[in-house]
Steps between C-alpha positions, in 0.01 A plus 500: 500500500212613717514282811233546760594818679442402861856586611689355787630638829867600511744299717544589866829674458544882446573462129296321242570452132220420251546389140186297430331796351626861493843523659465627864725573779346543855694631798331477838164450337532809272530457109807679374431699184757393243448766225811447302468216234875413528471486873221245460716292254781498752276363780336255270838356381627461853172324594522274195848385613340409848805552723756433236769765398410713193808626314507880444534433123180292507318761677622775253394291197151429641437863590662681207528234226800450278602862477516639855596858561843577642324590827329153531713353779488829700113522452472135598684583832248781557202255452664255741557778756135602470375146538714454818354822648150365429582175679653680790859632551576225741348226282743242385298323238663680203868436493793524250642195359838459317355626174161637580210491754310240702149553645441247783142406532321320781239233410223701660609823339452403135162400354656279239680295763180474699310392190759228414496364853119480513476345155771239585296411815181477293668283232630261774156477658330433167751221426408343842129535415436755784284684260319754722830608648656533157193708372532749792881525455457559120236764561715686753806484259297639210347780708860647507469586139382859439539523121768440243852439649693818533241677277633846577856419398638530152705182458827451330620156387545343850175642654307393189615142551430527872139624449447221241612252766267646753207496254573119431513443885160658538336308212643171640359580839161585365494172323600305801240680701234414246584138514468494876171701492359251220599205713295655792211562281521881527471562135343851503769652727775471231304597189569871534865472555533246214317739274750778581803286449372340178452846351865564561625152386262409218712223361536309831274190436540377864353824637217475231424142622493620862255762397278266301487248779423757777222641288360152427511398857333826610206410264587737218521243216445762235780701641735203505428424136537883428843491660617221271365683201692811610816293544467336161440841331809650672733221424400491134539881468817532692702180403287327237438187711200325645492417885711218605361157583465552870286805457304331223430196721374732778272672240356157387455391869294822566300441177415151626449612860748238625417440862877480584519867459258584779550508873838471684770447256872414488736798516549506119187350348537650149878447460574204723861469615668183423509261801804377676500198267540757221324417185498690175247535217269203461600359844848392371746488792781760470829440668629788704744700297859449583659765278829587694802480282783284632713674762870574454717200576746743668342690778678616812422737795211741502383361834418843634288589200315171503428547880364847436281369227365215715421747784327733263276228346397365841417845632313620196310178466365532857681213675340615813127549565473833317623536139638840399384521130239357268764480224762238450829538691743642253875513517719701253863393460678804349846593412760562223493280197694181531484484879299175501139630571342242271711224629404590855125527428495157323699333765267647765194414292599127473541488880158666544313283249379237738315771710313594187328177387263646249798585279764745392483739216806661329542797242792684371380863470791592272602813692867467399442400133739717291262503205151405437218556746389344825189286485168664533290447815235318300761259358650425846152441660378296211798267547425466868132432433594222251730355758200502738295298259301766320467422131642769270147553350367599840775751591359854467665721238483808733807519734269635782260206464787255472649634826159471674456138384864432625415652842191293523691183413759557780234576767522229764823349367859498636711588206848643457554745214858593377526825291851509365679809344221755575566834351241696672228448770211513244618172359471323841187661644248296293676173592478552879204284621241658732549207732749494780534120484710561189860646464673689228881519446614784276847581364597836357790737462256759646373480854140553354422756774133525424427131569376401835780259561807407711814623315819291538811633349723240323874608505842340432590176679740498805857365446425146610198472272684657204794255531258208530312605174842504313597155650156340415520636139867483432565150631830338556747483779656840421248676750660274777857580382455873435279608779644848511471541130131395513435773762678754271310387192161531684607844607582604140149388406368730777311194639257572221293179434496542118868579484575203720285279279684614192837461660404149624388401147824624345704308756292188447584516127872553556615247764859579417455862630625586850286723711788741555549519121128579446501747780800681338290526180221663699741729689514741215204737541484600135448142386305349794152530335636348178611194703165477673289368207431154381239325280252787492560611859662832554533723811546800280168425317329447827599840636433662163144385529444708819673803321283441194177500709618814674555675170160375366323652806664837463393784271745576228679824558378519855773683705385323816558169326826595349645573848413138594678349192794749553540396866513134426781555243681715758472225767650259262776734384603573858485142616247576777410221737322648793415874485254757638277778368765752539743303301247455225429880495878566470531275213205660322609848593127559634332548815398202721126523415573430136753235583253326740235504222746327260586241769139426553460413133813282510360322809172435332671358192697273730838635382608602840407385863403732788687432814366780719292819442804671360745228389496259205703230337554404135588141440850444362374346171240766458779761552702327219196526267461865599875561421437360153220745461719778613756398241244521211155648448349154491574130535572356153226281366708195457423111565647543847185686597292190457231498777595308813262201525411242738364474863756737638375806307 
């Protein structure tokens, strides 16, 4: 990308961070020379997390890759110390979290935050037809770009994803600005910028159309026709396809000198957005999609989580006079497998549906599938486009083009998107609308730290909620007669929603069982996981999925990873409940640095929960699974490992 290099003034505070171009750190107006590449990667990753904690293990992986040196963590501390010195010895922006580091960033201190804020204001002004104001705001926002995002940083996996997101953000904003300038009749002012962006995104037909229209309205008819010829040649060469019907219709309109192309124009003259009455191809009315699956018939508690989600959606969507982002409000429900993330998201989505009258889209991203592969981005987006009324023949074959068309379809709409079972952030990013009137609910075992989102952990139920789940599922008067046994039974299930669901199902099928008798069967630790399975649901299998993903993410033979797996076994063998880093180090027979590194990986895999910076907890049922691991090198591959299914996964 080569955005116009006009720059932008830093914020008023003593420290300024710049990522929209070469990475820069300015302190008291002076640019700090960051000569070491790894030092730049550290700062870039902290900025990418935008005020959220970054685990030490994530920093080590991004800086050194999958085979870090033994000195990696010690070197990382040196880089952090140097960054603190640059900021100022008394500066409190860079702090230590329970497992890593947090860089607190003020809105005026970070060019990306300033860009997003101005772009959001511009988007709102354009939607309200305050076009001159929108044009000025877009211009000011785009002047903050000085080049490729983080162009002097060598990215790892996370930063590569982050820079791709920034590039898409830039392209979308350029396109929005072009629409406003076209509507104002200022066609020549956007031609240069559109040429630059088209060179970098040659398969983007919307940008090609913007350029053709700007050239035509600027009086350069030959240039507009030449731009179409260049688009056709590139599409044929790269993907073996001709331009789509929208671009072809614009070409024909230019050839016939259609008077509708001249003068002040609607915001999207070459690819008109569907009106509020929503019609599809050929003017056929398309009903708003209502794709949400039925919610669980048994849902209790979670008031705190739903209240946090509501608050986050209201704040991010700009319930007040100033919106905070030009992207859809996004909430990530994350936690261990079987804790009810999907059930919570669907319950909340059904409650929110009336606030999103243009429809609700749903996809299962397959992040917890034990075999097979999650759906490709192009497949998910194509499904969404069909739901929005786009005929299959008109859906672009390129994932990038399909995503751009999806973004255009959602412009000006109020829609709710539910992305269930996400495995990683790159699955979700293309689905987030560049429109703060929309909202996105995501469920994942991971907290997806690189997403700009509100993260809400989903844990075990409280005692009252756990007993109520058992009573609703198990039925019968025995829950009234055996109140104490019901509490004990819920406790033996660890208040774990999937375990409660299985126990309730087994009790429903055996009305002659007493609660005390079933509790006695669960009392034996060695057999409890055997009891907690029914009709394809299995607590053991659900926990095993997290373990399997941890092993899949680790390098075979890596000593660093083997410490993690060994620690999990030791925690199970010793019946650990709550423990600290020193306890973990004693179990491993290692120093606390190595133990903390292993604990970070177990936290990321959702196999243990952090309580404070130094203390952790392993759920009792996960501890039983870990004890089985300790008793054998692996869990036997038997039918009892059938993958847990259903909305509680």
